[in-house]
N, C-alpha and C positions, 0 to 999 in steps of 0.2 A: 404679242405673240404671232408668230406667222400660222398661216393656215393650220399645216401640220401638225404644231405645237397645241393648238386651238381642239386639234381633233384628238390629238392623244391625251390631253387633259380632260376632256369631255368621256372620253373611255376609262380613263383613271378613276373619274367619279361616280360612273357609273357601275364599274366591277369591284370598287373598295380597295384598289391597289394597281402597285406596278405588274405588267405580265413579264415574267423571267422566268420561267419552266417550260419543257418539252411536254406530250402527253406521259410519256414514259416518265419522267421527274414526279409529274403531280401524282400518277399512277403510283408510284412507288413511295413517296411519303406519306399519301394517304391510305394507305395499306391494301390495294389490290393490285391484281396482276394487269400488265399493260391490256391483255385479252378482255378484261372485265371490265379496267376505266374506260375501253373506247365500247363496250357496251354500256354501260352509263353515259356516255355522251352520245351515243347514238340514240338511246330511251330518251334523252331531254331535246333531241331533236337536232344536235350539230353534226356536223359533217366531222371525220377523223380529220387530223391536221399534221398528222405524221411527225417529223421531227421539227418543226416550225415551233417557234416561241409565242407559246398562244394562250398561257395560263400564269395564274398568280398565286395567293396562298388563299384566300377565299374557294379557289377551286379545290385545293389539297382540302379543306375544311369541309368542301361539299361530299368530296372522294371518301375522306375518312368518315362521313356520316353514314354513307351508306356501308362501308365497309363494316362500321359497328354493330348495324342493323343487322346484317346478315350472319356476323359472329354471335352476337346474342342468341340467334334460336328463335328469338320471340316470331320472327316474322321469317317464311320460308325466301329462300333466294329470288323465285319466280314472283311473288307479291311484293318485295322490293322493287322489282324492277317495272312490273306493273303501274306501282303507285308513281314511280320515276316518270315512267311514260304519261302518266295521266297529268301528270305536274307540269312536264316539257309542251304538252300539247296546248293544255289551258295558258299556260304563260306565254307563247307563242304569241296566239291570239290576242290576251290581253295587251301585251307590248305593242302589238302593229297597232291596237285600238288606242292606246295611250299614243303613240307615237302622232298617231292622223291627226288626233285632237289637238296635240298639243302644236302642231304644226301653225294652224291658225293665232296661236297666241303669241309663239315665235314672231310672226309676220308682224302682228299688232305692235309688239314691243321693239323690233327695228323701224317702222314706219314711225311709230312713235317717239322715237328718238331715246328711249329707255335704254337699248343697245344698238353697238355700231354694225355690227352684223349677226346672221342667223346664226353661227355660232357661239358665239358669243351670250345672245340670248338663251339658246340652250344650255350654255353652262350655268348661268343664272339661276334656271330651273333647276340642273341637277342639285343645285347646291344648294338653295333655298327651299326647294318643293319637294325634292325628292325622298329627304327621309320621312318627312311627318306623312307622306301618302303609302310610304310601306308599311307604317305602322297599322293605317288604315286598311292595306292591304291584307296585312295579318289577323286585323281585328275581324273585316268582313268575311275572310275563311275559315275564323272559328266560328262565328255564327251561323254559317252555312251546313257547317261540318255537324254542329250541334242540333240544326233543323233535319239533316238528312239522318242522324241517328236517330233522331227522334220520330222519323218517318218508318223507319225498319223497324224500330222496337213496337210502334203502333199497333205493325201488322198482327204481330201475336203467332207467326204462322211457324210453322218446322223449319229447321235450318236452310232445308234445300229450296224452299217456297219464299225464303225473306225479300229475293227481289222481283217477284211475281206477284202483281196484286191486280185487283179490277180497280179501274179508274176512267174518267173520260178525257178523252183525248181532243183538243182542239186543234187546227191547221185553217189559221187565217191569212189570206194573201190578197195581194193587189191587181185590182183588174186592169189590164192592159199595160203590163208592166212593160214587157216587150216593145209594143209600140212608144212608151213612156221613154224606155231609155234609150232609143232612138233619136227623141225631138229635143230631149233636153241635155245642158252643156254639161260636164262633169261635175262641176261645185256646185250646180241645183238638183241634180241628181244625188248624189252624196247628202246632202241637207235633207232631200226626201225622204230618203232611206235610215236615215240616225233618227229623223222625226218620227217616221212610222215604227219603228223598233222602239222608240223610248216611249210613245203613248200607248203601244199595245202591251206593253211589260208594265205600265203603271196600272193600267186596267186591270191584267191578269191579278197582279198583285194584291190589288184592293179587293179582289173577291175573292181572296184564299189560295189562288193558284199559283204555280210554278210555270215560268217560261224554261223551256230546256233548250231551246237554240233557235237562232233567228237565220233567215237563210236569204237576208236583203230584202225580197218584194214577199218573205212568208215569216211567220211565227209560228213556233210548234208549241204548245203549251198543255199542261196536265192539272187536273184538279180533283178530288176526291169524291165528289158530289157531283151527279149529274145534271140536277136541278140548278146549284150552282155554276156550273159550267156552262147551260143553257141562259143563265143569266147575263154571264161573263161575254159569251158571244154575241147575244143581242147588244150589249154595250158596248161592244166591239164596234159593230156596224153604225149605230146611233150616234157614238162621238166622234168614230173618225170621218163616215162620210160625210155628216153636216158640216165638215170642215172644209173653207174654200181652199185652203192650201195642200188638200189632200186629195190623191183619186179614191175610185170606189173602191170597196174592200167585198169581199167575200168570206163566208166561213164555213168548214165541215166540221162536224160531231161527232163523235163515236164512241160507246161505251164497250167495255171486254177486259181480259185480263191481258196485261203489259208486264214486258219484262225492264227492269232498270238496269243496263250495265253501261260502262265505260263513258258515264256523263249522258247517256242519251236514253231513249226508250224504245221498245221493239215490240212487236207485234202486231195483229190484225187490225184493231181499233186505229194503231197511227194509220196505218198502210189507208183504211176505209175513209178516215177521216180528212188525209189529203184526198182522196178520190173525189168524196163529195162535196168539197171546195173547190175542185177544179171544174164541176159541172154546176154549180149552183150559180143563179143568175147574180149579178151587181148587188151590192146592199142587203143579199139575203143571207141566212144560216140555215143548211140544211141537216137534219140529224138521221141516224140509223134507227132502226126498230128498238133496240136495247135502250137507248135513251130516250126515246118517246115512252115507253111503258114505265118509266120513273117519275114522269113528269105529271104534276096535279092540276086543279083548276086556273092556275094563274097563266097558261100557257094554251092558244089556240096551235092545231096541226091539222096538218094535211097531206094525206099521203098523194105521191105523184106518180105517175104511171113507171112502170119497169123501165129502166134502161141497161144496156152493157158497162158494167166498170171492172177495170183492169184487174185481173186475180180475184174476182168475188161474183163474176157470172151478171146475170139481169137482178140488179137491186131496185127497188121501188123506195127512193128517196122520201123523205120527211120534211117538209118546209115546218115552221116554228114560229111563232110570233107573240108578244105578249097580249094576254086578253085585255081590251079595251075594259077601263074601269077597274081593275083588280089592283089592289095594293098589296103586295105582300109584305110589306115592311110598314 
């Protein structure tokens, strides 16, 4: 096959069919007006394609799914598009993550002689690997959906309060990341960030917390219990800072009411945790007074002199460490 034919074959395998329809045709076949079809496409994160042939039968099925959801009346139209927007945003990031990860595998396949070209290796992955990982993706989504529903149900609050609850928010970031990013080559920097995010996620999850998002040199996480959040923060410092292949880390923790929306968390404890991490010394954990008030005998705390934190005025951060000789478990 020529390069253009290989490229077309790769697109066909990923998209699940040939592209034979324009935007107006796919909207009409799927049961939406052209305007609503374009709104759907934008919600998913794609630009308008005009009269170009850019769609196939899987696109018709997707449009029909949205049209049926609106027609049934179970969900109102605005909710349908909000869910669609959430899918588009999440899947865009997931796709970029997957492709950047698979690039290394493609290079290995070409260098090892398993495939004559990068496109050929990509086609092999799309044929042999993509179907099983698509099933894994749906499985992971269902598990996370069940966990999210359980978190909401456990709140036991009035409807208008279901997305707001008291939680401990942690913000962990790498020290000297800006200077590091100027010193390291792209490959080394990418590996460092991936290693940091992976290790943070493993530690947070092991403590029963949840990583909300990663920001390259920082990780935002939440956990329902302030004591466990403090243990998590101290473990992040001890396990990451002790590694020769990782730079120093600093963590801020704050406890209070936060709102969960659009896959993110918002509220004063989120902002305060970030501010505390930025003023923390390397390999230290700083907490707020609300977190400190919940801690027991297993921790030593020390209140530092007040300092200005943007948006909070003068705040006295509190250092925390595990009390020597104390065994919580």
